[in-house]
C-alpha positions as CSV (number, residue, x, y, z in Angstrom):
1,M,-10.5,-6.1,-17.9
2,K,-15.2,-6.6,-17.5
3,A,-15.4,-2.7,-15.6
4,A,-18.7,-1.7,-16.1
5,I,-19.4,2.5,-15.2
6,C,-22.2,3.3,-13.5
7,T,-24.4,7.0,-12.8
8,L,-27.7,8.7,-11.0
9,F,-29.7,11.5,-13.1
10,E,-32.9,13.3,-12.3
11,G,-34.1,16.3,-14.6
12,H,-31.9,18.0,-17.3
13,Y,-28.6,16.2,-16.5
14,H,-29.1,13.0,-19.2
15,F,-27.9,16.4,-20.8
16,G,-25.0,15.2,-18.8
17,V,-25.3,11.8,-19.0
18,A,-24.9,11.7,-23.3
19,T,-22.2,13.1,-23.0
20,L,-20.3,11.7,-20.2
21,S,-21.4,8.2,-22.6
22,N,-19.4,9.7,-25.7
23,S,-16.8,10.8,-24.0
24,L,-15.6,7.6,-22.1
25,Y,-15.8,5.8,-26.1
26,K,-13.8,8.3,-27.4
27,N,-11.1,7.1,-24.7
28,G,-11.4,3.5,-25.2
29,F,-14.1,2.2,-22.9
30,R,-16.7,-0.9,-24.4
31,G,-18.9,-2.2,-22.1
32,T,-22.2,-1.5,-20.0
33,I,-23.2,1.6,-18.9
34,Y,-25.9,1.2,-15.6
35,V,-28.0,4.8,-15.7
36,G,-30.3,5.3,-12.8
37,Y,-32.5,7.7,-13.2
38,R,-35.9,9.7,-11.2
39,G,-38.4,10.9,-13.1
40,A,-38.6,10.8,-17.1
41,L,-36.4,10.0,-19.6
42,P,-35.2,12.6,-23.1
43,E,-36.7,11.0,-26.0
44,W,-32.7,10.2,-26.6
45,A,-32.6,7.1,-24.4
46,L,-36.4,6.0,-25.2
47,K,-34.7,4.6,-29.1
48,G,-33.6,1.9,-27.0
49,K,-35.5,-2.2,-26.0
50,K,-37.8,-2.4,-22.9
51,V,-36.9,-5.2,-21.0
52,I,-37.7,-7.0,-17.6
53,L,-33.7,-6.6,-15.8
54,G,-33.5,-8.3,-12.1
55,K,-35.6,-5.6,-9.4
56,W,-36.1,-3.6,-12.2
57,D,-38.9,-4.8,-14.4
58,K,-39.4,-1.4,-16.6
59,A,-35.9,-0.6,-17.8
60,I,-34.7,0.0,-21.2
61,V,-31.5,-1.4,-23.0
62,L,-29.7,1.3,-25.5
63,C,-27.2,-0.1,-27.8
64,P,-25.5,3.5,-29.3
65,I,-23.4,2.2,-31.2
66,D,-20.9,-1.6,-31.5
67,G,-19.4,-1.7,-28.5
68,I,-21.8,0.2,-25.8
69,E,-24.2,-0.9,-24.1
70,M,-26.7,2.0,-21.8
71,V,-29.7,0.3,-19.5
72,F,-31.6,2.9,-18.1
73,V,-33.2,2.0,-14.7
74,P,-36.1,3.4,-12.5
75,L,-34.9,4.6,-9.8
76,T,-38.0,4.3,-6.5
77,T,-36.0,5.6,-3.1
78,T,-36.5,8.4,-2.0
79,Y,-33.0,9.4,-1.2
80,S,-31.0,11.9,-2.6
81,L,-29.8,10.9,-5.8
82,T,-25.9,11.9,-4.3
83,N,-26.5,9.8,-1.6
84,Y,-27.6,6.9,-3.4
85,K,-24.2,6.0,-4.8
86,P,-23.0,3.2,-2.9
87,D,-26.5,1.5,-2.4
88,F,-26.8,2.3,-6.2
89,M,-23.6,0.2,-6.8
90,L,-24.3,-2.1,-4.6
91,E,-27.5,-3.4,-6.2
92,L,-25.6,-3.8,-9.5
93,W,-22.8,-6.0,-7.9
94,E,-25.3,-7.9,-6.5
95,G,-27.1,-8.3,-8.9
96,V,-27.2,-7.4,-13.1
97,A,-24.0,-6.7,-12.4
98,Q,-22.1,-9.5,-10.9
99,D,-19.9,-10.8,-13.4
100,E,-18.2,-7.5,-13.5
101,E,-14.9,-7.6,-12.4
102,A,-14.8,-3.6,-11.9
103,L,-17.5,-0.9,-10.4
104,F,-16.9,2.5,-11.7
105,Y,-19.3,5.8,-10.9
106,F,-19.3,8.8,-12.8
107,D,-21.6,11.8,-11.8
108,P,-23.0,13.4,-14.8
109,D,-21.1,16.7,-15.0
110,I,-18.1,14.8,-15.5
111,V,-16.3,14.4,-19.2
112,V,-13.4,11.9,-19.1
113,D,-10.3,13.3,-20.8
114,E,-7.6,9.7,-20.5
115,S,-7.3,7.1,-21.5
116,W,-9.6,4.0,-20.5
117,A,-6.9,2.0,-20.0
118,C,-5.8,4.6,-17.3
119,F,-9.2,3.6,-15.3
120,E,-8.5,0.0,-15.8
121,E,-4.3,0.0,-14.6
122,W,-5.4,2.9,-11.7
123,V,-8.2,0.5,-9.4
124,K,-5.1,-2.3,-9.4
125,C,-3.9,0.4,-7.4
126,G,-6.3,0.8,-4.5
127,V,-10.2,2.3,-4.3
128,A,-9.8,5.2,-6.9
129,V,-10.5,8.3,-5.6
130,C,-10.2,12.3,-7.2
131,E,-8.9,14.8,-4.7
132,D,-11.4,17.9,-4.4
133,V,-11.1,21.3,-5.2
134,N,-11.4,22.0,-1.4
135,S,-8.9,19.8,-0.4
136,P,-6.3,19.5,2.1
137,L,-8.2,18.7,5.4
138,Q,-5.5,18.5,8.2
139,E,-5.3,16.1,10.6
140,F,-6.9,17.8,13.8
141,H,-9.5,20.4,11.2
142,P,-12.5,20.6,12.8
143,R,-14.7,18.4,10.4
144,R,-12.3,15.4,10.5
145,V,-12.5,15.7,14.2
146,G,-16.1,16.0,13.8
147,W,-16.4,13.0,12.2
148,R,-14.2,10.7,14.8
149,E,-16.2,12.1,17.4
150,Y,-19.9,11.8,16.0
151,F,-18.9,7.9,14.2
152,A,-17.8,6.6,17.5
153,K,-21.6,7.1,18.9
154,Y,-21.6,4.0,16.2
155,D,-18.5,2.4,16.7
156,L,-16.8,3.0,13.9
157,D,-12.9,3.8,14.4
158,L,-11.6,6.7,11.6
159,S,-8.0,6.8,11.6
160,F,-6.6,9.6,9.3
161,K,-4.6,8.3,6.2
162,N,-3.7,12.2,4.7
163,Q,-4.6,15.2,4.2
164,I,-6.7,14.5,0.8
165,Y,-10.1,15.6,1.2
166,V,-12.0,14.0,-2.0
167,N,-15.3,14.4,-5.0
168,G,-18.1,12.2,-4.7
169,G,-18.5,12.8,-8.3
170,F,-16.0,10.0,-9.1
171,I,-14.8,6.2,-7.5
172,G,-13.8,3.3,-9.5
173,L,-13.2,-0.2,-7.2
174,L,-12.4,-3.8,-8.2
175,K,-15.1,-6.8,-6.4
176,K,-12.6,-7.4,-4.1
177,D,-13.2,-4.4,-2.5
178,I,-16.7,-4.3,-2.5
179,S,-16.4,-3.2,1.3
180,F,-15.4,0.2,0.7
181,L,-18.6,-0.1,-0.6
182,I,-20.3,-1.3,2.5
183,I,-18.6,0.9,5.2
184,W,-19.6,4.2,2.7
185,R,-23.5,3.1,2.9
186,Q,-22.9,2.5,6.4
187,I,-21.4,5.6,6.9
188,Q,-24.2,7.5,5.2
189,E,-26.8,5.3,7.4
190,N,-25.2,7.2,10.5
191,M,-25.0,10.2,9.1
192,A,-29.5,10.7,8.1
193,D,-30.1,12.0,11.8
194,D,-27.1,14.4,11.7
195,I,-28.4,16.0,8.2
196,G,-32.5,15.8,9.0
197,G,-32.6,12.6,6.2
198,L,-31.1,11.0,3.2
199,E,-33.8,12.7,1.4
200,K,-31.4,16.1,1.9
201,S,-28.3,17.0,0.7
202,I,-26.5,20.6,-1.1
203,F,-28.5,19.5,-4.5
204,S,-32.6,19.7,-4.2
205,D,-34.4,19.3,-7.9
206,A,-31.1,18.5,-9.6
207,T,-30.2,22.2,-9.1
208,I,-27.8,23.5,-6.2
209,V,-30.0,24.0,-3.2
210,G,-29.2,22.5,0.1
211,T,-31.7,21.0,2.4
212,I,-29.3,19.7,4.9
213,T,-30.4,20.3,8.9
214,E,-27.5,22.7,9.7
215,R,-26.1,21.8,12.8
216,K,-25.1,23.9,15.9
217,G,-20.8,24.9,15.5
218,F,-19.0,23.3,12.2
219,Q,-20.9,21.4,9.8
220,I,-19.7,18.4,9.0
221,F,-21.9,16.4,6.8
222,D,-22.9,19.9,5.1
223,K,-21.6,17.8,1.3
224,S,-23.3,14.5,2.4
225,D,-21.5,11.6,0.1
226,Q,-18.8,13.6,-0.1
227,D,-18.1,14.4,3.8
228,A,-19.6,10.4,4.6
229,L,-17.1,8.9,1.8
230,N,-13.8,10.6,2.7
231,A,-15.0,9.7,6.6
232,A,-15.0,6.2,5.0
233,I,-11.9,6.4,3.4
234,E,-10.9,6.9,7.3
235,T,-12.6,3.8,8.3
236,Y,-11.1,1.7,5.7
237,K,-8.5,-0.5,5.8
238,G,-7.7,-1.7,2.9
239,V,-5.2,0.6,-0.1
240,I,-7.2,3.9,-1.4
241,S,-5.7,4.5,-4.4
242,F,-5.8,9.3,-4.4
243,I,-4.9,11.3,-7.6
244,G,-4.8,15.3,-7.1
245,K,-6.6,18.1,-8.2
246,E,-5.4,17.9,-11.4
247,G,-7.5,14.4,-11.9
248,M,-11.0,16.0,-12.1
249,G,-9.1,19.4,-13.5
250,F,-9.4,21.5,-11.1
251,G,-5.8,21.9,-11.4
252,A,-2.4,22.2,-13.7
253,G,-1.3,18.6,-14.3
254,N,-2.2,15.2,-16.2
255,I,-5.8,15.7,-16.4
256,A,-7.9,12.8,-16.6
257,M,-11.6,14.3,-16.4
258,Y,-13.2,17.2,-16.1
259,H,-15.7,18.2,-13.8
260,A,-18.4,20.8,-14.2
261,L,-18.8,22.1,-10.1
262,G,-21.3,24.6,-9.4
263,S,-23.7,26.1,-11.6
264,P,-24.1,27.1,-14.7
265,K,-24.0,23.0,-15.8
266,P,-22.0,23.7,-19.4
267,W,-25.9,22.0,-21.2
268,K,-26.9,25.5,-19.6
269,A,-24.1,28.0,-19.6
270,N,-25.0,30.7,-22.1
271,H,-21.4,31.8,-23.1
272,F,-21.6,35.5,-24.9
273,L,-23.9,37.4,-21.6
274,R,-20.5,34.9,-19.6
275,A,-18.2,36.7,-21.7
276,V,-19.9,40.3,-21.2
277,H,-19.4,39.5,-17.1
278,A,-15.4,38.5,-18.0
279,K,-16.6,34.8,-17.5
280,P,-14.4,33.0,-20.5
281,P,-15.4,29.6,-21.3
282,R,-14.5,27.2,-19.0
283,K,-12.0,24.0,-19.4
284,E,-15.1,21.8,-19.1
285,D,-17.8,23.8,-20.6
286,V,-15.3,23.8,-24.1
287,A,-14.6,19.7,-23.2
288,Y,-18.3,19.4,-22.7
289,W,-19.1,20.4,-26.3
290,M,-16.6,18.6,-28.0
291,H,-17.8,15.6,-27.0
292,T,-21.6,15.7,-27.6
293,E,-22.1,15.1,-30.5
294,A,-21.1,10.8,-30.8
295,P,-22.4,8.4,-30.8
296,I,-24.8,9.8,-29.2
297,L,-26.9,12.8,-30.3
298,A,-28.9,14.3,-26.9
299,H,-28.5,18.0,-29.1
300,S,-29.4,18.7,-32.5
301,R,-25.6,19.2,-33.9
302,F,-27.2,22.7,-34.7
303,E,-26.5,23.5,-31.3
304,S,-23.6,21.8,-30.8
305,R,-21.9,23.3,-33.6
306,R,-23.5,26.6,-32.1
307,K,-22.6,26.2,-29.0
308,I,-18.9,25.9,-29.7
309,L,-18.6,28.6,-32.1
310,S,-20.1,30.4,-29.3
311,I,-17.1,29.6,-27.1
312,K,-14.6,30.6,-29.9
313,L,-16.4,33.8,-29.3
314,A,-16.6,34.2,-25.8
315,K,-13.0,33.6,-26.1
316,L,-11.9,36.3,-28.3
317,I,-14.1,38.6,-26.8
318,G,-12.9,37.8,-23.3
319,R,-9.1,39.4,-25.2
320,F,-10.4,42.9,-25.6
321,Y,-13.7,43.0,-23.0
322,N,-13.1,43.3,-18.9
323,V,-15.2,44.7,-16.4
324,N,-14.2,45.9,-13.6
């Protein structure tokens, strides 16, 4: 299958982009990774070649190893990048990635831990999505009812699928299912008035500081892109392929990827201090640092090995030290 990856970042999340890419390569992905970014690029990305690529006249193409091409494209959108996912995917499929049979979006704080062949099989089952840690939401949960009432004003008919509430950090689909992205984009555009514009999100300047306008009653769009994604699932008439919480490491079972929710991100965490406060290293921290050295070296080898050692020491401290 001819498939491409895309992700979005700004600020220190470039570390996550590098490690996500390493984990994809290690698990068998070969192809193009499109990276939309805002702000400055890190030094490791600037080693690539400057090219004109469709609408992007200042793209940079980096080939860190045979079989992987990373394409960095500067974005001018004023949207919060978390709200730009369907737009970016559509721009790619309508332009430079038009020949790709499948397209996958991953947040830059994800590490893949499953064979790439499994992801290719997954999208053949339908639009691939993964259950969120905050799932389930029942059919008549106020959030779902709120979506139906809100989007009725835009002549959108939402139909309950099941209780699963999915995470917005990953989606994969075949090009024949591109209409799902069009629906998701429309949902977000319709949502904009309620949250104060698509510049607003749960994140601000790559930190977890919400800027969404509060509404009276239940907050039905406080997770913006993720709520819009779930509303799009209720609007879409095609097949959705759900994997449970285990898919992102939120629950027991076959883990496809580790998603480092919240703060600190793995590249920011001080494992020794966390251990002293009875917070052991998380599975996503371990997965992150095990994928930092090849083929892209965003951290020095010394730092990567120091972090792996600190994780081992933190685990040891956790066996003997506890704060009540």
